[in-house]
N, C-alpha and C positions, 0 to 999 in steps of 0.2 A: 684183823688188827690194822693192816696197812690202810684199808679203806677208812677205818675209823680215825686213824691219825690224819689222813688227808682231809677228811671232813672237818676235823677239829682245826687244822691249820688254815684251811680255806675260809672258814667262818670266823677266824680270829677270836676264839673264845678266850675270856680273861684268864682261864685256868692254865693256859699253855705256858710251860716253863721253857722259854727260849734258850736258856743256858744249857738245858739238857739236849734240845734239838741241835744246837751248834756243836756240842760235844760229840753227839752221835755222828753227825755229818762229817766233821773234820777228823775225829779220832777213830771211830769204830768203822765207818763205811769203807775207808781205804783198806783196812785190814780184811774186811769181809770180801771186797772185790778181789784182792790178792789171793785169798783162799779159793774163791770160785774159779779164778783163772788157772790155778794149779790143777783143779779138777778137770778142766776142759783140756 
């Protein structure tokens, strides 16, 4: 899935919803990183 997302972003397909990408990067990613840090 990650490789597919990367492929889609790199080639700038018209179907990319940048609002979702921004929401994931700024809202979800910090939460995920925090959870991983707790496990380590």
